[in-house]
GUFI-858683 format. One line per field, with one value per atom (N, C-alpha, C, O): residue number from 1; residue in one letter; atom name; y, x, z. Coordinates in Angstrom, 1 decimal, always signed. Each point is the difference from the previous one (the first is absolute). Layout:
BEGIN
vexvex = NUM; ...
torro = A; ...
marti = CA; ...
y = Y; ...
x = X; ...
z = Z; ...
END
This chain:
BEGIN
vexvex = 1; 1; 1; 1; 2; 2; 2; 2; 3; 3; 3; 3; 4; 4; 4; 4; 5; 5; 5; 5; 6; 6; 6; 6; 7; 7; 7; 7; 8; 8; 8; 8; 9; 9; 9; 9; 10; 10; 10; 10; 11; 11; 11; 11; 12; 12; 12; 12; 13; 13; 13; 13; 14; 14; 14; 14; 15; 15; 15; 15; 16; 16; 16; 16; 17; 17; 17; 17; 18; 18; 18; 18; 19; 19; 19; 19; 20; 20; 20; 20; 21; 21; 21; 21; 22; 22; 22; 22; 23; 23; 23; 23; 24; 24; 24; 24; 25; 25; 25; 25; 26; 26; 26; 26; 27; 27; 27; 27; 28; 28; 28; 28; 29; 29; 29; 29; 30; 30; 30; 30; 31; 31; 31; 31; 32; 32; 32; 32; 33; 33; 33; 33; 34; 34; 34; 34; 35; 35; 35; 35; 36; 36; 36; 36; 37; 37; 37; 37; 38; 38; 38; 38; 39; 39; 39; 39; 40; 40; 40; 40; 41; 41; 41; 41; 42; 42; 42; 42; 43; 43; 43; 43; 44; 44; 44; 44; 45; 45; 45; 45; 46; 46; 46; 46; 47; 47; 47; 47; 48; 48; 48; 48; 49; 49; 49; 49; 50; 50; 50; 50; 51; 51; 51; 51; 52; 52; 52; 52; 53; 53; 53; 53; 54; 54; 54; 54; 55; 55; 55; 55; 56; 56; 56; 56; 57; 57; 57; 57; 58; 58; 58; 58; 59; 59; 59; 59; 60; 60; 60; 60; 61; 61; 61; 61; 62; 62; 62; 62; 63; 63; 63; 63; 64; 64; 64; 64; 65; 65; 65; 65; 66; 66; 66; 66; 67; 67; 67; 67; 68; 68; 68; 68; 69; 69; 69; 69; 70; 70; 70; 70; 71; 71; 71; 71; 72; 72; 72; 72; 73; 73; 73; 73; 74; 74; 74; 74; 75; 75; 75; 75; 76; 76; 76; 76; 77; 77; 77; 77; 78; 78; 78; 78; 79; 79; 79; 79; 80; 80; 80; 80; 81; 81; 81; 81; 82; 82; 82; 82; 83; 83; 83; 83
torro = X; X; X; X; X; X; X; X; X; X; X; X; X; X; X; X; X; X; X; X; X; X; X; X; X; X; X; X; X; X; X; X; X; X; X; X; X; X; X; X; X; X; X; X; X; X; X; X; X; X; X; X; X; X; X; X; X; X; X; X; X; X; X; X; X; X; X; X; X; X; X; X; X; X; X; X; X; X; X; X; X; X; X; X; X; X; X; X; X; X; X; X; X; X; X; X; X; X; X; X; X; X; X; X; X; X; X; X; X; X; X; X; X; X; X; X; X; X; X; X; X; X; X; X; X; X; X; X; X; X; X; X; X; X; X; X; X; X; X; X; X; X; X; X; X; X; X; X; X; X; X; X; X; X; X; X; X; X; X; X; X; X; X; X; X; X; X; X; X; X; X; X; X; X; X; X; X; X; X; X; X; X; X; X; X; X; X; X; X; X; X; X; X; X; X; X; X; X; X; X; X; X; X; X; X; X; X; X; X; X; X; X; X; X; X; X; X; X; X; X; X; X; X; X; X; X; X; X; X; X; X; X; X; X; X; X; X; X; X; X; X; X; X; X; X; X; X; X; X; X; X; X; X; X; X; X; X; X; X; X; X; X; X; X; X; X; X; X; X; X; X; X; X; X; X; X; X; X; X; X; X; X; X; X; X; X; X; X; X; X; X; X; X; X; X; X; X; X; X; X; X; X; X; X; X; X; X; X; X; X; X; X; X; X; X; X; X; X; X; X; X; X; X; X; X; X; X; X; X; X; X; X
marti = N; CA; C; O; N; CA; C; O; N; CA; C; O; N; CA; C; O; N; CA; C; O; N; CA; C; O; N; CA; C; O; N; CA; C; O; N; CA; C; O; N; CA; C; O; N; CA; C; O; N; CA; C; O; N; CA; C; O; N; CA; C; O; N; CA; C; O; N; CA; C; O; N; CA; C; O; N; CA; C; O; N; CA; C; O; N; CA; C; O; N; CA; C; O; N; CA; C; O; N; CA; C; O; N; CA; C; O; N; CA; C; O; N; CA; C; O; N; CA; C; O; N; CA; C; O; N; CA; C; O; N; CA; C; O; N; CA; C; O; N; CA; C; O; N; CA; C; O; N; CA; C; O; N; CA; C; O; N; CA; C; O; N; CA; C; O; N; CA; C; O; N; CA; C; O; N; CA; C; O; N; CA; C; O; N; CA; C; O; N; CA; C; O; N; CA; C; O; N; CA; C; O; N; CA; C; O; N; CA; C; O; N; CA; C; O; N; CA; C; O; N; CA; C; O; N; CA; C; O; N; CA; C; O; N; CA; C; O; N; CA; C; O; N; CA; C; O; N; CA; C; O; N; CA; C; O; N; CA; C; O; N; CA; C; O; N; CA; C; O; N; CA; C; O; N; CA; C; O; N; CA; C; O; N; CA; C; O; N; CA; C; O; N; CA; C; O; N; CA; C; O; N; CA; C; O; N; CA; C; O; N; CA; C; O; N; CA; C; O; N; CA; C; O; N; CA; C; O; N; CA; C; O; N; CA; C; O; N; CA; C; O; N; CA; C; O; N; CA; C; O; N; CA; C; O; N; CA; C; O; N; CA; C; O; N; CA; C; O; N; CA; C; O
y = -15.0; +0.5; +1.8; +1.1; -2.0; +1.5; +1.2; +0.2; +0.6; +1.4; -0.6; -0.4; +0.4; -0.6; +0.7; +1.1; -2.4; -0.7; +1.2; +0.0; +1.1; +0.9; +1.1; +0.5; +0.0; +1.1; -0.6; +0.9; -1.7; -0.9; -0.1; -0.4; +0.7; -0.4; +1.8; +0.2; +1.2; +0.9; +0.5; +1.2; -1.7; +1.0; -1.4; +0.3; -1.0; -1.1; +1.4; +0.9; -0.9; +1.0; +0.8; -0.2; +1.4; +1.2; +0.1; +0.8; -1.3; -0.1; -0.7; +0.7; -1.3; -0.4; +1.4; +0.6; -0.2; +1.9; +0.5; -0.2; +0.7; +0.9; -1.0; +0.7; -1.8; +0.1; +0.1; +0.5; -0.7; +0.1; +1.6; +0.4; +0.4; +1.5; +0.6; +0.9; -2.0; +0.2; +0.1; +0.7; -1.8; -0.4; +0.3; -0.4; +1.2; +0.0; +1.6; +0.2; +0.7; +1.3; -1.0; -0.1; -0.6; -0.1; -0.6; +0.4; -1.7; -0.8; +0.9; -0.1; +1.0; +0.8; +0.9; +0.9; -1.0; +0.9; -0.7; +0.4; -1.0; -2.0; +0.3; +0.2; -0.3; -0.3; +1.4; +0.0; +0.8; +1.4; +0.2; +1.2; -1.8; +0.1; -0.4; +0.5; -2.1; -1.0; +1.1; +0.3; +0.1; +0.1; +1.5; +0.3; +1.1; +0.2; -0.5; +0.2; -0.9; -0.7; -0.3; +0.4; -1.4; -0.1; +1.0; +0.2; +0.0; +1.6; +0.6; +0.2; -0.1; +0.6; -0.7; +0.6; -1.7; -1.5; +0.6; +0.0; +0.3; -0.6; +1.3; -0.1; +1.8; +0.7; -0.1; +0.7; -1.4; +0.4; -0.7; +0.3; -1.4; -1.1; +0.4; -0.3; +1.1; +1.4; +0.5; -0.2; +1.3; +0.6; -1.0; +0.9; -1.9; -0.5; -0.6; +0.5; -1.0; +0.0; +0.8; -0.1; +1.2; +1.4; +0.2; -0.2; +0.4; +0.6; -1.1; +0.4; -1.7; -1.0; +0.4; +0.1; +0.2; +0.7; +0.5; -0.5; +1.9; +1.3; -0.2; +0.6; -2.0; -0.2; -0.3; +0.5; -1.1; -1.4; +1.4; +0.4; +0.1; +1.7; +1.2; +1.0; -1.3; +0.6; +0.3; +1.1; -2.5; -1.7; +0.4; +0.3; -0.1; +0.2; +0.7; -0.4; +1.5; +1.3; +0.1; -0.7; +1.4; +0.7; +0.4; +0.1; +0.3; +0.6; +0.7; -0.7; +1.7; +1.0; +1.5; +0.2; +0.5; +1.2; +1.0; +0.5; -0.3; +1.4; +1.4; +0.3; +0.2; +0.5; +1.3; +0.3; +0.0; +0.9; -0.6; +0.7; -1.5; -0.6; +0.1; +0.3; -0.5; -0.1; +1.7; +0.3; +0.6; +1.1; +0.5; +0.8; -0.8; +0.3; -0.4; +0.9; -2.5; -1.1; +1.4; +0.3; +0.2; +1.1; +1.3; +0.9; -1.0; +1.6; +0.4; +0.8; -2.3; -0.3; +0.1; +1.0; -2.7; +0.3; +1.6; +0.4; +0.0; +1.6; +0.6; +0.8; -0.9; +1.4; -1.0; +0.9; -1.9; +0.3; +0.2; +0.9; -1.2; +0.6; +1.5; +0.3; +0.2; +1.3; +0.4; +1.2; -1.6; -0.1; +0.1; -0.1
x = -10.1; +1.1; +1.2; -0.1; +0.5; +0.4; +0.5; -0.2; +0.7; +0.2; +1.3; -0.2; +1.5; +0.9; +0.1; +0.3; -0.8; -0.3; -1.0; -0.1; -0.6; -0.4; +0.2; -0.2; +1.4; +0.9; +0.8; +0.2; +0.2; +1.3; -1.0; +0.8; -2.2; -0.4; -0.1; +0.2; -0.7; -0.3; +2.0; +0.1; +1.0; +1.2; +0.3; -0.3; +0.5; -0.3; -0.6; +0.8; -2.3; -1.0; +0.9; +0.8; -0.5; +0.6; +1.3; +0.0; +0.3; +1.5; +0.0; +0.6; -0.7; -1.1; -0.2; +0.6; -1.4; -0.6; +0.8; -0.5; +1.6; +0.9; +0.6; +0.4; -0.1; +0.8; -1.0; +0.4; -1.5; -0.6; -0.1; -0.1; +0.0; +0.2; +1.2; +0.3; +0.4; +1.6; +0.5; +0.7; -1.5; +1.0; -1.4; +0.1; -1.5; -0.4; +0.1; -0.4; +0.8; +0.3; +1.0; -0.2; +1.0; +1.0; -0.3; +0.3; -1.0; -1.2; -0.6; +0.2; -0.9; -0.4; +1.0; -0.5; +1.8; +0.3; +0.6; +0.2; +0.0; +0.8; -0.6; +0.4; -2.4; -1.0; -0.5; -0.7; +1.1; -0.4; +1.6; +0.4; +0.3; +1.0; +0.7; +1.1; -1.8; -0.2; -1.4; +0.0; -1.0; -0.6; -0.2; -0.7; +2.2; +0.9; +0.7; -0.5; +1.8; +0.7; -0.7; +0.3; -1.6; -1.1; -0.2; +0.6; -1.7; -0.3; +1.3; -0.1; +1.3; +1.3; +0.2; +0.2; -0.2; +0.8; -1.5; +0.2; -1.4; -1.5; +0.2; -0.4; +1.2; -0.5; +1.7; +0.2; +0.6; +1.1; +0.1; +0.5; -1.5; -0.4; -1.0; -0.2; -0.1; -1.4; +0.7; +0.1; +0.8; +0.6; +0.9; +0.8; -0.2; +0.4; -0.8; +0.2; -0.7; -0.8; -0.8; -0.2; -0.2; -0.3; +2.0; -0.3; +1.1; +0.9; +0.5; +0.9; -1.5; +0.3; -1.1; +0.3; -2.2; -0.4; +0.7; +0.3; +0.4; -0.1; +1.1; -0.2; +1.6; +0.7; -0.2; +0.7; -1.4; -1.3; -0.5; -0.3; +0.2; -1.1; +0.8; -0.4; +1.9; +0.3; +1.3; +0.6; -0.2; +0.5; -0.8; +0.6; -2.4; +0.0; +0.0; -0.6; +0.6; +0.0; +1.0; +1.0; -1.2; +0.7; +1.2; +0.0; +1.7; +0.5; +0.2; +0.8; -1.0; -0.4; +0.1; -0.9; +1.8; -0.5; -0.5; +0.2; -1.3; -1.4; +1.0; +1.2; -2.1; +0.4; +1.3; +1.2; -2.4; +0.4; +1.8; +1.0; -1.1; +1.2; +1.0; +1.0; -1.1; +0.9; +0.2; +1.2; -1.9; +0.4; +0.7; +0.8; -0.7; -0.2; +1.9; +0.7; +0.2; +0.8; +0.9; +1.2; -2.0; +0.2; +0.3; +0.3; -0.5; +0.3; +1.8; +1.0; -1.4; +1.3; +0.7; +0.5; -0.4; +0.9; +1.0; +1.1; -1.9; +0.2; +0.2; +0.9; -1.6; +0.8; +1.9; +0.9; -0.5; +1.2; +0.4; +0.9; -1.1; +0.8; +0.1; +1.2; -1.5; +0.0; +0.3; -0.2; +1.0; +0.3; +1.8; +0.8
z = +57.4; -0.3; +1.9; +0.5; -0.5; +1.1; -0.3; -1.2; +1.9; +0.1; -0.9; -1.2; +1.6; -0.9; -1.0; -0.4; -0.2; -1.3; -0.6; -1.2; +2.1; -0.8; -0.9; -1.2; +3.3; -0.5; -0.9; -0.8; +0.4; -1.2; -1.3; -0.9; +0.3; -0.6; -1.3; -1.2; +2.8; -0.5; +0.0; -0.3; +0.6; -0.6; -1.1; -1.2; +1.5; -1.8; -1.1; -0.4; +0.2; -0.3; -0.1; -1.0; +2.2; -0.3; -1.5; -1.0; +1.1; -0.6; -0.8; -0.8; +0.5; -1.7; -0.7; -0.9; +1.6; -0.3; +0.5; +1.1; -0.8; -0.3; -0.9; -1.0; +0.9; -1.7; -0.9; -1.0; +1.0; -1.5; -0.2; -1.2; +2.1; -0.1; -0.4; -0.7; +1.4; +0.2; -2.1; -0.7; +0.4; -1.3; -1.4; -1.1; +1.7; -1.3; -0.8; -1.2; +2.0; -1.1; -0.9; -1.3; +1.7; -0.6; -1.0; -1.1; +1.3; -1.4; -0.5; -1.3; +1.6; -0.9; -0.8; -0.6; +0.5; -0.2; -1.4; -1.1; +1.5; -1.1; -1.1; -1.2; +1.8; -1.1; -1.0; -1.0; +1.5; -1.0; +0.0; +0.2; -0.4; -0.8; -0.8; -0.5; +0.1; -1.0; -1.2; -1.2; +2.2; -1.0; -0.7; -0.9; +1.9; -1.1; -2.0; -1.1; +1.6; -0.4; -1.1; -1.1; +1.4; -0.9; -1.4; -1.1; +1.8; -0.9; -1.0; -1.2; +2.1; -0.7; -1.0; -1.0; +0.9; -1.2; -0.9; -1.3; +1.7; -0.9; -1.0; -1.2; +2.1; -1.0; -1.0; -1.1; +1.6; -0.5; -1.8; -1.1; +1.5; -0.7; -1.4; -1.1; +2.0; -1.0; -1.2; -1.2; +2.5; -1.3; -0.5; -0.3; +0.0; -0.9; -1.4; -1.1; +1.2; -0.7; -0.9; -1.2; +2.1; -0.8; -0.8; -1.2; +1.3; -0.4; -1.1; -0.8; +0.8; -1.4; -0.7; -1.2; +1.8; -1.2; -0.7; -1.1; +1.6; -0.3; -1.5; -1.0; +1.4; -0.4; -1.3; -0.9; +0.7; -1.8; -0.6; -1.2; +2.2; -0.8; -0.3; -0.6; +1.1; -0.8; -0.6; -0.2; -0.3; -0.9; -1.3; -1.0; +0.9; -0.8; -0.2; -1.0; +0.8; -0.6; -0.9; +0.2; -1.4; -0.3; +0.5; +1.2; -2.1; +0.7; -1.1; -0.6; -0.1; -0.7; +1.0; +0.9; -1.1; +0.9; -0.6; -1.1; +2.1; -0.5; -0.7; +0.0; -0.5; -0.5; +1.3; -0.1; +1.3; +0.6; +0.6; +0.0; +0.4; +0.2; -1.0; +0.5; -2.2; -1.0; +0.1; +0.0; -0.1; -0.3; +1.1; -0.5; +2.4; +0.6; +0.2; +0.6; -1.1; -1.0; -0.8; +0.1; -0.7; -1.3; +0.3; -0.8; +2.0; +0.3; +0.6; -0.2; +1.1; +1.5; -1.3; -0.4; -0.4; -1.1; -0.4; +0.4; -1.2; -0.3; +0.9; -0.2; +1.9; +0.8; +0.2; +0.0; +0.0; +0.3; -1.6; -0.1; -1.0; -1.1; +0.6; -0.3; +0.6; -0.3; +1.0; -0.1; +1.6; +0.9; -0.2; +0.9
END
């Protein structure tokens, strides 16, 4: 290998190394963003499942108001009539 070939090889290696160093932060940022997006999507899906379960539980409950609700509504209607 001649001196010129060695210098060319060193130059190409340095250019490739600089290119990798310039592109590495961008690639790491893209990977990080995808991970965060996946975590957000999973959390939203889990929230939807929890809400669906809550809706099923609340729809299976009786719709008869509690005594406290019945009492409060009665007092409210009396206030409206008396004022």
